[in-house]
KEFIDREN-14930 format. One record per residue (C-alpha): residue number from 0; residue in one letter; z, y, x. Coordinates in Angstrom, 3 decimals, decimal comma, padded with zeros to 6 digits. Layout:
// KEFIDREN-14930
+-----+----+----------+----------+----------+
!   i ! aa !        Z !        Y !        X !
+-----+----+----------+----------+----------+
! NUM !  A !        Z !        Y !        X !
...
+-----+----+----------+----------+----------+
END
This chain:
// KEFIDREN-14930
+-----+----+----------+----------+----------+
!   i ! aa !        Z !        Y !        X !
+-----+----+----------+----------+----------+
!   0 !  M ! -021,447 ! -113,408 !  036,223 !
!   1 !  R ! -019,090 ! -110,433 !  036,302 !
!   2 !  E ! -021,945 ! -108,228 !  037,546 !
!   3 !  D ! -024,150 ! -109,409 !  034,657 !
!   4 !  I ! -021,370 ! -108,517 !  032,176 !
!   5 !  L ! -021,002 ! -104,986 !  033,577 !
!   6 !  N ! -024,784 ! -104,490 !  033,383 !
!   7 !  T ! -024,668 ! -105,666 !  029,758 !
!   8 !  K ! -021,948 ! -103,084 !  029,046 !
!   9 !  N ! -023,947 ! -100,202 !  030,533 !
!  10 !  E ! -027,076 ! -101,296 !  028,694 !
!  11 !  A ! -025,225 ! -101,515 !  025,362 !
!  12 !  L ! -023,524 ! -098,121 !  025,684 !
!  13 !  A ! -026,832 ! -096,407 !  026,553 !
!  14 !  Q ! -028,585 ! -097,932 !  023,521 !
!  15 !  I ! -025,709 ! -097,066 !  021,172 !
!  16 !  M ! -025,741 ! -093,469 !  022,415 !
!  17 !  D ! -029,441 ! -093,106 !  021,537 !
!  18 !  T ! -029,008 ! -094,597 !  018,073 !
!  19 !  G ! -029,644 ! -092,252 !  015,143 !
!  20 !  S ! -029,047 ! -094,393 !  012,052 !
!  21 !  Q ! -026,615 ! -096,914 !  010,639 !
!  22 !  D ! -029,318 ! -099,602 !  010,477 !
!  23 !  E ! -030,132 ! -099,283 !  014,172 !
!  24 !  L ! -026,416 ! -099,359 !  014,980 !
!  25 !  E ! -025,926 ! -102,561 !  012,952 !
!  26 !  N ! -028,829 ! -104,242 !  014,771 !
!  27 !  L ! -027,217 ! -103,397 !  018,114 !
!  28 !  R ! -023,869 ! -104,764 !  016,953 !
!  29 !  I ! -025,529 ! -108,066 !  016,058 !
!  30 !  A ! -027,476 ! -108,117 !  019,332 !
!  31 !  Y ! -024,296 ! -107,846 !  021,403 !
!  32 !  L ! -021,414 ! -109,033 !  019,239 !
!  33 !  G ! -023,090 ! -111,274 !  016,659 !
!  34 !  R ! -023,008 ! -115,110 !  016,561 !
!  35 !  N ! -025,855 ! -115,282 !  019,037 !
!  36 !  G ! -025,173 ! -111,940 !  020,728 !
!  37 !  K ! -025,018 ! -111,398 !  024,475 !
!  38 !  I ! -021,220 ! -111,025 !  024,596 !
!  39 !  T ! -020,735 ! -114,083 !  022,405 !
!  40 !  Q ! -023,018 ! -116,113 !  024,715 !
!  41 !  A ! -021,052 ! -114,888 !  027,742 !
!  42 !  I ! -017,827 ! -116,132 !  026,137 !
!  43 !  K ! -019,447 ! -119,551 !  025,524 !
!  44 !  N ! -020,671 ! -119,722 !  029,153 !
!  45 !  I ! -017,250 ! -119,009 !  030,655 !
!  46 !  K ! -016,691 ! -122,776 !  030,917 !
!  47 !  N ! -019,361 ! -122,844 !  033,629 !
!  48 !  V ! -017,408 ! -120,432 !  035,814 !
!  49 !  S ! -015,208 ! -121,799 !  038,607 !
!  50 !  Q ! -011,499 ! -122,219 !  037,914 !
!  51 !  Q ! -010,599 ! -119,467 !  040,384 !
!  52 !  E ! -012,859 ! -116,824 !  038,707 !
!  53 !  R ! -012,449 ! -117,925 !  035,085 !
!  54 !  K ! -009,419 ! -115,689 !  034,359 !
!  55 !  S ! -010,865 ! -112,468 !  035,822 !
!  56 !  T ! -014,222 ! -113,178 !  034,195 !
!  57 !  G ! -012,583 ! -113,643 !  030,802 !
!  58 !  E ! -010,677 ! -110,370 !  031,203 !
!  59 !  A ! -013,935 ! -108,567 !  032,089 !
!  60 !  I ! -015,682 ! -110,002 !  029,029 !
!  61 !  N ! -012,846 ! -108,892 !  026,728 !
!  62 !  E ! -012,876 ! -105,406 !  028,253 !
!  63 !  V ! -016,649 ! -105,051 !  027,697 !
!  64 !  K ! -016,361 ! -106,417 !  024,151 !
!  65 !  N ! -013,640 ! -103,911 !  023,266 !
!  66 !  A ! -015,602 ! -101,035 !  024,829 !
!  67 !  I ! -018,739 ! -101,874 !  022,833 !
!  68 !  E ! -016,753 ! -102,214 !  019,583 !
!  69 !  T ! -015,015 ! -098,866 !  020,162 !
!  70 !  F ! -018,248 ! -097,071 !  021,021 !
!  71 !  I ! -020,001 ! -098,529 !  017,950 !
!  72 !  A ! -017,141 ! -097,324 !  015,700 !
!  73 !  E ! -017,248 ! -093,797 !  017,169 !
!  74 !  K ! -021,025 ! -093,619 !  016,819 !
!  75 !  K ! -020,751 ! -094,833 !  013,212 !
!  76 !  N ! -018,301 ! -092,021 !  012,389 !
!  77 !  A ! -020,529 ! -089,449 !  014,057 !
!  78 !  I ! -023,566 ! -090,587 !  012,053 !
!  79 !  N ! -021,559 ! -090,445 !  008,809 !
!  80 !  K ! -020,326 ! -086,932 !  009,601 !
!  81 !  N ! -023,831 ! -085,638 !  010,273 !
!  82 !  A ! -025,017 ! -087,208 !  007,049 !
!  83 !  R ! -022,357 ! -085,264 !  005,089 !
!  84 !  E ! -023,401 ! -081,931 !  006,668 !
!  85 !  W ! -026,484 ! -081,639 !  004,483 !
!  86 !  F ! -028,449 ! -078,426 !  004,681 !
!  87 !  D ! -030,635 ! -076,917 !  001,956 !
!  88 !  P ! -033,113 ! -074,460 !  003,531 !
!  89 !  T ! -033,763 ! -072,865 !  000,122 !
!  90 !  L ! -030,192 ! -071,550 ! -000,200 !
!  91 !  P ! -029,759 ! -067,799 !  000,455 !
!  92 !  G ! -028,342 ! -066,909 !  003,862 !
!  93 !  I ! -024,835 ! -065,669 !  004,526 !
!  94 !  K ! -024,992 ! -061,881 !  004,473 !
!  95 !  P ! -023,516 ! -060,210 !  007,560 !
!  96 !  K ! -020,788 ! -057,629 !  007,133 !
!  97 !  V ! -022,259 ! -054,173 !  006,582 !
!  98 !  G ! -020,497 ! -051,052 !  007,811 !
!  99 !  H ! -020,552 ! -047,604 !  006,271 !
! 100 !  L ! -021,123 ! -044,022 !  007,322 !
! 101 !  H ! -018,360 ! -042,343 !  009,284 !
! 102 !  L ! -016,068 ! -040,086 !  007,273 !
! 103 !  V ! -017,421 ! -036,959 !  008,993 !
! 104 !  T ! -021,006 ! -037,984 !  008,220 !
! 105 !  Q ! -020,039 ! -038,546 !  004,593 !
! 106 !  A ! -018,521 ! -035,058 !  004,507 !
! 107 !  I ! -021,642 ! -033,457 !  006,014 !
! 108 !  D ! -023,901 ! -035,178 !  003,485 !
! 109 !  E ! -021,698 ! -034,107 !  000,584 !
! 110 !  I ! -021,406 ! -030,490 !  001,748 !
! 111 !  S ! -025,162 ! -030,283 !  002,313 !
! 112 !  G ! -025,814 ! -031,592 ! -001,181 !
! 113 !  V ! -023,550 ! -028,974 ! -002,776 !
! 114 !  F ! -025,377 ! -026,032 ! -001,211 !
! 115 !  E ! -028,879 ! -027,484 ! -001,509 !
! 116 !  K ! -028,441 ! -027,441 ! -005,296 !
! 117 !  I ! -028,246 ! -023,639 ! -005,256 !
! 118 !  G ! -031,199 ! -023,053 ! -002,953 !
! 119 !  F ! -029,694 ! -023,255 !  000,530 !
! 120 !  R ! -031,874 ! -024,749 !  003,241 !
! 121 !  R ! -030,246 ! -027,103 !  005,743 !
! 122 !  V ! -030,989 ! -026,196 !  009,374 !
! 123 !  R ! -029,544 ! -027,054 !  012,757 !
! 124 !  Y ! -029,621 ! -025,031 !  015,944 !
! 125 !  P ! -028,768 ! -025,815 !  019,615 !
! 126 !  E ! -025,315 ! -026,976 !  020,657 !
! 127 !  V ! -025,988 ! -025,797 !  024,212 !
! 128 !  E ! -026,644 ! -022,129 !  023,582 !
! 129 !  W ! -027,338 ! -018,802 !  025,245 !
! 130 !  D ! -024,684 ! -016,093 !  025,226 !
! 131 !  L ! -027,132 ! -013,825 !  023,368 !
! 132 !  F ! -027,013 ! -015,990 !  020,231 !
! 133 !  A ! -023,418 ! -017,212 !  020,551 !
! 134 !  F ! -021,827 ! -013,801 !  021,290 !
! 135 !  E ! -024,009 ! -010,789 !  022,109 !
! 136 !  G ! -026,200 ! -010,968 !  019,003 !
! 137 !  L ! -023,066 ! -011,394 !  016,860 !
! 138 !  N ! -021,713 ! -007,977 !  017,826 !
! 139 !  M ! -019,144 ! -009,355 !  020,280 !
! 140 !  P ! -018,468 ! -007,053 !  023,270 !
! 141 !  K ! -018,189 ! -008,372 !  026,819 !
! 142 !  D ! -014,405 ! -008,257 !  026,745 !
! 143 !  H ! -013,987 ! -010,121 !  023,438 !
! 144 !  P ! -011,283 ! -012,858 !  023,708 !
! 145 !  A ! -013,678 ! -015,538 !  022,439 !
! 146 !  R ! -015,788 ! -015,013 !  025,546 !
! 147 !  D ! -012,863 ! -015,884 !  027,797 !
! 148 !  E ! -013,177 ! -019,102 !  029,801 !
! 149 !  W ! -009,928 ! -020,350 !  028,269 !
! 150 !  E ! -011,547 ! -020,318 !  024,815 !
! 151 !  T ! -015,152 ! -021,331 !  025,495 !
! 152 !  F ! -016,867 ! -024,050 !  027,526 !
! 153 !  F ! -019,277 ! -022,356 !  029,919 !
! 154 !  V ! -022,083 ! -024,385 !  031,519 !
! 155 !  D ! -022,283 ! -024,142 !  035,318 !
! 156 !  S ! -025,795 ! -022,707 !  035,416 !
! 157 !  P ! -027,395 ! -019,456 !  036,651 !
! 158 !  E ! -027,139 ! -016,549 !  034,209 !
! 159 !  N ! -030,367 ! -015,422 !  032,560 !
! 160 !  A ! -031,134 ! -011,715 !  032,750 !
! 161 !  K ! -032,120 ! -011,542 !  029,080 !
! 162 !  F ! -030,107 ! -014,298 !  027,363 !
! 163 !  G ! -026,967 ! -014,327 !  029,522 !
! 164 !  K ! -024,813 ! -017,345 !  030,334 !
! 165 !  I ! -025,140 ! -020,828 !  028,866 !
! 166 !  V ! -022,258 ! -022,116 !  026,732 !
! 167 !  L ! -021,406 ! -025,023 !  024,484 !
! 168 !  T ! -021,644 ! -023,148 !  021,223 !
! 169 !  P ! -018,144 ! -022,381 !  019,882 !
! 170 !  H ! -019,376 ! -021,857 !  016,298 !
! 171 !  T ! -022,384 ! -022,392 !  014,088 !
! 172 !  S ! -022,716 ! -018,609 !  013,745 !
! 173 !  N ! -025,222 ! -018,828 !  016,593 !
! 174 !  G ! -027,658 ! -019,936 !  013,897 !
! 175 !  Q ! -027,479 ! -016,584 !  012,083 !
! 176 !  V ! -029,599 ! -014,572 !  014,535 !
! 177 !  R ! -031,887 ! -017,528 !  015,198 !
! 178 !  E ! -032,528 ! -018,049 !  011,475 !
! 179 !  M ! -033,255 ! -014,367 !  010,872 !
! 180 !  K ! -035,696 ! -014,324 !  013,784 !
! 181 !  R ! -037,348 ! -017,476 !  012,466 !
! 182 !  V ! -037,726 ! -016,334 !  008,833 !
! 183 !  K ! -038,363 ! -012,649 !  009,675 !
! 184 !  N ! -038,767 ! -011,626 !  006,044 !
! 185 !  P ! -035,858 ! -012,361 !  003,659 !
! 186 !  P ! -034,739 ! -013,935 !  001,358 !
! 187 !  I ! -032,687 ! -016,255 !  003,566 !
! 188 !  R ! -030,396 ! -019,012 !  002,289 !
! 189 !  M ! -029,251 ! -021,067 !  005,265 !
! 190 !  I ! -026,658 ! -023,787 !  005,676 !
! 191 !  N ! -026,266 ! -024,723 !  009,344 !
! 192 !  I ! -024,150 ! -027,810 !  010,112 !
! 193 !  A ! -023,606 ! -028,798 !  013,735 !
! 194 !  K ! -021,105 ! -029,668 !  016,442 !
! 195 !  C ! -019,008 ! -026,904 !  017,986 !
! 196 !  Y ! -016,838 ! -026,842 !  021,095 !
! 197 !  R ! -013,615 ! -024,993 !  021,878 !
! 198 !  R ! -010,932 ! -025,528 !  024,491 !
! 199 !  Q ! -008,097 ! -026,536 !  022,200 !
! 200 !  S ! -006,545 ! -029,788 !  021,013 !
! 201 !  D ! -003,608 ! -030,482 !  018,681 !
! 202 !  I ! -002,999 ! -032,019 !  015,238 !
! 203 !  S ! -005,338 ! -029,480 !  013,606 !
! 204 !  H ! -007,824 ! -028,832 !  016,446 !
! 205 !  V ! -010,108 ! -030,950 !  018,600 !
! 206 !  P ! -012,342 ! -029,873 !  021,551 !
! 207 !  M ! -015,428 ! -030,972 !  019,601 !
! 208 !  F ! -015,650 ! -030,520 !  015,846 !
! 209 !  H ! -018,242 ! -029,898 !  013,146 !
! 210 !  Q ! -018,749 ! -026,636 !  011,323 !
! 211 !  F ! -020,964 ! -025,502 !  008,472 !
! 212 !  E ! -022,310 ! -021,982 !  008,422 !
! 213 !  G ! -023,694 ! -020,325 !  005,316 !
! 214 !  L ! -025,936 ! -017,265 !  005,502 !
! 215 !  V ! -027,588 ! -015,342 !  002,669 !
! 216 !  V ! -029,726 ! -012,259 !  003,303 !
! 217 !  D ! -031,666 ! -010,412 !  000,621 !
! 218 !  E ! -031,810 ! -007,107 ! -001,187 !
! 219 !  N ! -028,681 ! -006,015 ! -003,068 !
! 220 !  I ! -026,458 ! -008,843 ! -001,813 !
! 221 !  S ! -022,791 ! -007,944 ! -002,368 !
! 222 !  I ! -019,263 ! -009,359 ! -002,197 !
! 223 !  V ! -019,722 ! -010,493 ! -005,806 !
! 224 !  N ! -022,437 ! -012,901 ! -004,644 !
! 225 !  L ! -020,196 ! -014,151 ! -001,860 !
! 226 !  K ! -017,261 ! -014,753 ! -004,189 !
! 227 !  G ! -019,453 ! -016,529 ! -006,740 !
! 228 !  T ! -020,868 ! -018,848 ! -004,066 !
! 229 !  L ! -017,411 ! -019,688 ! -002,733 !
! 230 !  D ! -016,049 ! -020,442 ! -006,212 !
! 231 !  Y ! -019,067 ! -022,625 ! -006,963 !
! 232 !  F ! -018,413 ! -024,622 ! -003,778 !
! 233 !  A ! -014,689 ! -024,918 ! -004,521 !
! 234 !  K ! -015,257 ! -026,290 ! -008,034 !
! 235 !  T ! -018,099 ! -028,605 ! -007,040 !
! 236 !  F ! -016,582 ! -029,988 ! -003,834 !
! 237 !  F ! -012,857 ! -029,947 ! -004,615 !
! 238 !  G ! -012,939 ! -030,247 ! -008,399 !
! 239 !  E ! -012,709 ! -028,164 ! -011,557 !
! 240 !  G ! -009,747 ! -025,824 ! -011,710 !
! 241 !  R ! -009,902 ! -024,927 ! -008,014 !
! 242 !  V ! -010,656 ! -021,272 ! -007,244 !
! 243 !  T ! -010,833 ! -019,130 ! -004,125 !
! 244 !  R ! -009,396 ! -015,787 ! -003,121 !
! 245 !  L ! -010,365 ! -013,331 ! -000,393 !
! 246 !  R ! -007,866 ! -011,760 !  002,003 !
! 247 !  P ! -008,925 ! -008,835 !  004,236 !
! 248 !  Y ! -009,347 ! -009,882 !  007,850 !
! 249 !  H ! -011,400 ! -008,985 !  010,912 !
! 250 !  F ! -014,374 ! -010,824 !  012,352 !
! 251 !  Q ! -016,641 ! -009,094 !  014,837 !
! 252 !  F ! -019,852 ! -010,146 !  013,088 !
! 253 !  T ! -018,952 ! -009,306 !  009,472 !
! 254 !  E ! -017,877 ! -006,070 !  007,789 !
! 255 !  P ! -015,901 ! -006,270 !  005,610 !
! 256 !  S ! -014,397 ! -009,609 !  006,667 !
! 257 !  F ! -012,190 ! -012,029 !  004,762 !
! 258 !  E ! -010,066 ! -015,089 !  005,160 !
! 259 !  V ! -010,877 ! -017,476 !  002,310 !
! 260 !  D ! -008,041 ! -019,337 !  000,563 !
! 261 !  I ! -008,352 ! -022,058 ! -002,048 !
! 262 !  S ! -005,825 ! -022,829 ! -004,750 !
! 263 !  C ! -003,649 ! -025,834 ! -003,969 !
! 264 !  G ! -004,816 ! -029,034 ! -005,641 !
! 265 !  L ! -001,260 ! -030,296 ! -006,135 !
! 266 !  C !  000,421 ! -027,332 ! -007,791 !
! 267 !  G ! -002,604 ! -025,424 ! -009,100 !
! 268 !  G ! -001,549 ! -022,239 ! -007,312 !
! 269 !  E !  002,090 ! -022,259 ! -008,492 !
! 270 !  G !  003,564 ! -023,078 ! -005,094 !
! 271 !  C !  004,855 ! -026,385 ! -003,679 !
! 272 !  K !  006,094 ! -027,994 ! -000,458 !
! 273 !  L !  002,538 ! -028,526 !  000,750 !
! 274 !  C !  001,251 ! -024,976 !  000,321 !
! 275 !  K !  004,452 ! -022,948 ! -000,329 !
! 276 !  S !  002,490 ! -019,989 ! -001,734 !
! 277 !  G !  000,074 ! -021,913 ! -003,961 !
! 278 !  W ! -002,867 ! -021,229 ! -001,631 !
! 279 !  I ! -004,341 ! -023,040 !  001,387 !
! 280 !  E ! -006,460 ! -021,327 !  004,042 !
! 281 !  L ! -010,029 ! -022,573 !  003,981 !
! 282 !  G ! -011,971 ! -020,470 !  006,499 !
! 283 !  G ! -013,629 ! -017,165 !  007,263 !
! 284 !  A ! -016,327 ! -015,168 !  005,479 !
! 285 !  G ! -017,669 ! -011,643 !  005,064 !
! 286 !  M ! -020,639 ! -009,358 !  004,686 !
! 287 !  V ! -023,039 ! -009,594 !  007,623 !
! 288 !  H ! -022,494 ! -006,703 !  010,039 !
! 289 !  P ! -025,487 ! -004,309 !  010,274 !
! 290 !  N ! -025,607 ! -004,855 !  014,040 !
! 291 !  V ! -026,088 ! -008,578 !  013,487 !
! 292 !  L ! -028,919 ! -007,915 !  011,021 !
! 293 !  K ! -030,564 ! -005,663 !  013,614 !
! 294 !  A ! -030,156 ! -008,357 !  016,306 !
! 295 !  G ! -032,006 ! -010,737 !  014,000 !
! 296 !  G ! -034,832 ! -008,242 !  013,432 !
! 297 !  I ! -033,822 ! -007,468 !  009,830 !
! 298 !  D ! -033,884 ! -003,927 !  008,376 !
! 299 !  A ! -030,173 ! -003,272 !  007,741 !
! 300 !  K ! -030,981 ! -000,334 !  005,417 !
! 301 !  K ! -033,063 ! -002,492 !  003,096 !
! 302 !  Y ! -031,264 ! -005,813 !  003,262 !
! 303 !  S ! -027,675 ! -006,988 !  003,196 !
! 304 !  G ! -026,102 ! -010,395 !  003,361 !
! 305 !  F ! -022,990 ! -012,516 !  003,514 !
! 306 !  A ! -021,903 ! -015,359 !  005,772 !
! 307 !  F ! -019,132 ! -017,939 !  005,926 !
! 308 !  G ! -018,170 ! -020,580 !  008,470 !
! 309 !  W ! -015,702 ! -023,425 !  008,021 !
! 310 !  G ! -014,789 ! -026,627 !  009,813 !
! 311 !  V ! -016,227 ! -029,755 !  008,208 !
! 312 !  E ! -013,253 ! -031,929 !  009,178 !
! 313 !  R ! -010,671 ! -029,381 !  008,053 !
! 314 !  T ! -012,443 ! -028,804 !  004,740 !
! 315 !  Y ! -012,726 ! -032,508 !  004,002 !
! 316 !  M ! -009,079 ! -033,139 !  004,915 !
! 317 !  M ! -008,127 ! -030,665 !  002,164 !
! 318 !  K ! -009,950 ! -032,668 ! -000,469 !
! 319 !  G ! -007,884 ! -034,460 ! -003,098 !
! 320 !  G ! -006,923 ! -038,016 ! -002,176 !
! 321 !  I ! -007,638 ! -037,543 !  001,542 !
! 322 !  R ! -004,292 ! -037,679 !  003,321 !
! 323 !  I ! -004,933 ! -037,331 !  007,059 !
! 324 !  P ! -001,994 ! -035,792 !  008,958 !
! 325 !  D ! -003,779 ! -035,426 !  012,304 !
! 326 !  I ! -007,426 ! -034,327 !  012,668 !
! 327 !  R ! -007,722 ! -036,370 !  015,859 !
! 328 !  L ! -007,529 ! -039,551 !  013,785 !
! 329 !  L ! -011,054 ! -038,815 !  012,555 !
! 330 !  Y ! -012,375 ! -039,688 !  016,016 !
! 331 !  S ! -010,176 ! -042,737 !  016,499 !
! 332 !  A ! -011,797 ! -046,104 !  017,223 !
! 333 !  D ! -009,094 ! -047,884 !  015,219 !
! 334 !  L ! -010,876 ! -049,917 !  012,537 !
! 335 !  R ! -007,692 ! -050,025 !  010,459 !
! 336 !  F ! -008,172 ! -046,300 !  009,903 !
! 337 !  L ! -011,972 ! -046,140 !  009,713 !
! 338 !  T ! -012,383 ! -048,933 !  007,144 !
! 339 !  Q ! -010,290 ! -046,992 !  004,622 !
! 340 !  F ! -013,196 ! -044,627 !  004,061 !
+-----+----+----------+----------+----------+
END
């Protein structure tokens, strides 16, 4: 009889497990635990068991009865829980979290938009470049410091007889000669934004950074045109009230050359702890050197031009409300920093 009781237990548990509704579960309860159920009948038949086995048989019946009752209660709770988790397929889905453009990408888009409004054409030239376009065509002699291996990343590749060595371009000025050769006949209004590489790293420099290069070539282009373009950019990008100034400097590919300063956004040029003098250095600019025009196939007697080249990251860090103490943070993978922008 004990074997029959154990078989009844296994049969009941298997049926309860497959049950999917409260009605089916109630029918099984009656079938096993009801007035005429199998467990109830086993209890009634215990009188037919021998005196020696009656106690152990009764204990087995009680154990099976309790197991069935417990399993029925658990299954009942599970069915009720599933019934409460009602799903409406017509409800809109849960939208996944959407990221945003990186701060540098935002800066590039904004800078491009400023210059495109005044007729500049966005271009992009190689990051792995020939010496001819990165140095030689920009009027840089063989012994120029920028061509030293401590300043520039040189690619381990055979030197070309015409184009020279291969480098990771240290500036977007490589686009000047390429753009002049492409257009051939001015006017030229180019804005070249790309990655640049230099062997330096500190709070204001990184080995890879982005730069934007402006180039204008046409008849009768003068410093007045350069200054007007720079002031337009300063007011549009940084805000009204900001102006630029030119300080004499030397760049090998422009003559005359200038360092460009912008009035401090905090003190308005009066002088403060941030700027001290009221001005903050923005970047370099100048009138395109005649030798560079000739390298680009442009008649230097008929045409003139101006150029400027600034770091995207540095320029954006100078914008009002952007307080980034270390340029290397821009390339951090820390989401606590990136999600702020």
